[in-house]
N, C-alpha and C positions, 0 to 999 in steps of 0.2 A: 621693264625695259626702259631705258632713258632715250628719248627721241631727240634731245637737243643736239645740234651739231657742235662739236668741240671747237672752241675758239681759243686764241692765245690768252684772252682775258675773260673772266666770268661775265663781266658786265655786257659783253658783246654777244652773249648767247641768248638770242631772241626766241621767245616761246610762242610767238604768234598771237592769235586771238583766243588761245586757250584760257578758260576761266580760272581765276584764282580760287583757291580753296575757301578763302573768306570773301564773301561778296557783300558790299555795303548795302545792297538792296534787301538783304536778309536781316540786317540789323535794325532797320527802322520800319515801323508799321504805318506811321502817319506821313502824309505828304503836306507838311505844315510850313515849308519854306516857300516864299513867293517864286513865281516862275522867272522873274527878272531879279537878279541879285548883284549887288556891288560887293566886291571883296576889297576891303581897305586895309592897307598895312600901316595906316596912320592911327595906331592905338591911342596915341596921346590926345587925339581930338575927340575921343568918345564922349568925355564929360561935356565938352563944349557943345557938341551936336545935340546932346540931351538937354542941356540948359536952354538952348535956342529953340527947342521944341521940334527939331527937324527929324530926330529919330526917337522911337519908343521901344523899350525892351519888350520882346514878345515871348521868348521861350528859351529853353536851355539849348546850348550847342557845345556839347562836350565830347571830344573825340579821343582825348588822352586821359587815362585815369588820374585822379587827383586835381584836375583842372575844374574850375567852376566858371564856365563861360556861357554867353548868351548870344542869340541872334536878335536882330532888331528889324523893325519896319520903318521905312521912311514915311513920315506922316505929313510933312510939308516941306516946301522948298524955301530958299532965301526970299523968293517973291511971294511967300505965304499962299502958294497954290495948294489945294487939297490933292493928295497923292494916294493912289491905291496900288496894291499888288507889286510893290518893289521892296526888296529886303536889303539888309546890310549886315555883313559878317566881318569880324576882325580875325583873320586867319593866323595860324602859326607862322613864324618867321623861318625862311629857308624852304628850299624845294620839297623835301620829304613831308614836313608838317603841313605846308600849304596844300600840297597835292592830296593828302589824306583828308583835309578839311573840304576840299573841292569835291572829292568822291562822296563824302557824306552829305554835302549840300545837294548834289545831283540826286542822290538816292532819296532825299527828302522833298524833292519836287522842283528844284531849280533847273531851268532849261536854257537860260541865257545869262552870261556872266560878263560884267564889266569890272576889271581889276584896276585899283588905284594904288600905285606903288611909288617908291623913290629910287633913285639910282645915282651913281657917281658918273660924272662926265669924263670921257676920255678924249673928247674933242673940245679944245679950249674955248670955242665960241659959244658953248652952251651955257647960258647964264642961269643963276639960281632961280628956280620957279618956272623955267621954260617947260612947257608941256611937250612931251615926246610921246608919239603914238608908235607902238611897236609893230613893225611890219614883218620882222623875222628875228629869230634868236639863234645864236651860236650855242650849241648844246655841250657846254663844258661843265656839266653836272652829272649826277647819277640817275636821278629819278626818271627822267624821260626815256631812258634806255630800257626800263621795265614796261613801257607802254607802246613804244614804237621801234621799228627797226633802226639799227645804228645808222646814223647819218649826221653830217656835220651841222646842218641848219634845219630848223623847223619854221614854217611860214604861218602867219596868222590866218584865221578864217577870212577868206576874201570878201564874201558878201557882208559879213558883220563889220569888218574893217571899213568897207566903203560906206556903210550906213553911219558909223561913228564920224568918219571924215565929213560926210554930208551935213550932219548936225553941227559939227564944229564950224564948218564953212558958213552955214546959214546964220550962225550966231556971231560970225566974224571974230572967232577966237583963234589967236595965233598958236600954231603948233608946228612941230617938226616930225617928219616921218622917217623911220629908219630901222637899223638893226641894233639889237642889244647883245651883249655877251653875258650869258648866265653862268655863274660859277658857284661852287660850293665852298670855295676857299677864300674867305674874306681877307685873311692875313697872308695869302699867297698870290696876291695880285702884283707880280713882279714887273719890273720895267720891260723885260724881254717879252713877257706875255702881253702886256698892254700894247706894245708896238706891233706885235703879230696880229692881235685882234683888230687893231686899227687898220692894218693892211687888208684884213678880211672884210672890212666895211663897218665894224661896230663903232658906234658913237657913245654908248653908255655901258655901264656894267651894273648888274644887280644879281639877286640870288633866287628868283622864283619863276621868271617868265617861261623859260623853256619847259620846266616841269609842269606848270599849269596848262600851257598850250598842248602838251602831250596828253595829259589826262583828258582835256576837253576834246581833242581829236579822237582819242580812243573811245570815248563815250558818245561821240557825235553830237557835241554841244557847242554852239557858237560862243567864242570868248574873245573879248578885246582887252587890250592892256594899255592904260594911260599912265605915263610916268611923270613925276615931278623931279626935275634935275636938281640935285643937292650939292654934294661935295665935288671936288675936282681932282682927278688923279692923272691929268694929262702932262704934268711937269715932272721935274726931278724929285719934288717933295709933294706929299699930300697936302691939299688945301681944303680944310673942312668948310670954309666960307661961312662960319657961324654968324658973322655980323650981318649977313644977307639972308641966311636960311632961318627965318623967324617963324614963330607960331602963326603970325598973321599971314605970312606968305603961304604956309601950308594950308591954313584954313581957306584962303581964297581958292587954292587949287581944288580942295575937297568940295567946295561949293560948286565949282565948274563940273566936277565929276558927277555930283548928284543931279545937276541940271541935265547932263547928258543921259544919265540913267533914267530919269523921268521921261525924257523923249523916247528912249528905247522901249520903255514899258508901254508907251501909248501907240506904238507902231508894230 
């Protein structure tokens, strides 16, 4: 007997807290991932972080057959501090893959997550490199609907968000706080949709936040999401802003994220 309530669209048919047939906790025997973990979508910085001695490869992290990926431990900060018990994972791009990686990280011992991602600005005053702290996300993707009841917006974990804000304020780091628009359709960010999302309060657009926030909420794990503002889609034409969006700018952002992650691991 099927107990799901019929809805107009399959994605709206919420199955509650019922367990999935495949559980990540059954796939992994070892709790080998640190309790505090950074999820970084800046894959291009992996080699730089290794060369600077900030991260060290620790073990395999493969969730998709055919991939050969690893997780890392942060061994020192930019200030050459010794660091313990904080990990770094470079997850898959997009909501479904990132969510699957988060599920596996949680199953392997991760209990607090700090996400480092990039986004397009839909508010023209957001400069390249501006740090944006996600307070809420418009759920215009699919993955979150498999974890939470259908709702337009998901909010960040309040206490964890406040702790991140506190650390940023103590370090006098400039940031903006607000709403993101999470979409699955990179090439379907139309002018009409952009304007509508702006009216709903979104300042940026990306492809993972709502999905990751939903997984974390479903698994009762605190998660915070820091964003590096990159390209701009607020005008009539896309502005990639490549002259300003440099490796050095991204590296500086990642250094800040690691400093915040270290502080979180010590509290």
